[in-house]
N, C-alpha and C positions, 0 to 999 in steps of 0.2 A: 755529671751531666744528667739532665732530666730526660726521661723517656717521653717520646711523643705519643699521643693517643693512637692506639692500634698497633704499636710495636710489639714484638714478641716478648720484650722484656717487661711488659705490663704485669702488674700483680694479679695474675690469673693462674688458676690451677692447670697443671700440665695434664693433657689427655693422653693416657697410655692404654695400649691394648693388653690383652691377657698375657701375651708372650713377654712383653716388656715388664709387666708386673711380676711375672714369675722370675724373670732374670733379676729384677731389683730385690725380690724376696731372697733369692739364693745368695746374692751379694751381701745383703744385710745380715743374714744368718751366719755367713762366713765371717763377717767382720765382728759380730757379737761373740762368736766362738774364739776368735783370735785375740779378744781383749784379755789382758792379764788381770791380776787382782787389784791393780792400782787405780783404774778409772773410777770416777765418782759414781755413786749410786744413781744420780740423776741421769747420767749418760746412758747407763745400762737400762734404766727404766724407760727412757725415751726410745731406745732401740727396740726393746721388747714390745712397747706399745705400737710402734710402727709396723713391726712384724705381725702383730695381731690384726691391725687394720688391713694390711695387704692380704693376709689369709682370708679375712672376711670378704673383702672385695672380690677376690678370685672365686670364692665359694658362691657369692651372689651373682656371679656372671659379669662383674666389672661394669656395672651400669653407671657408677659415679666416678668422676675423674679423681686422680690422686693429686697430691700437692705438687 
């Protein structure tokens, strides 16, 4: 089904506050640590990139919304 204009499922970034960003960061770091040696390097690189982005947003005060 197609989303109607203005629905929450529109292709817009989610707005998260600092507490939600910190929680997402902790979960992402735990998931990265739990990865075994078999995941593709691309998956690991993507997770590390997202961790860096979240850390930068938290350090900047979280002015821009996350994905």
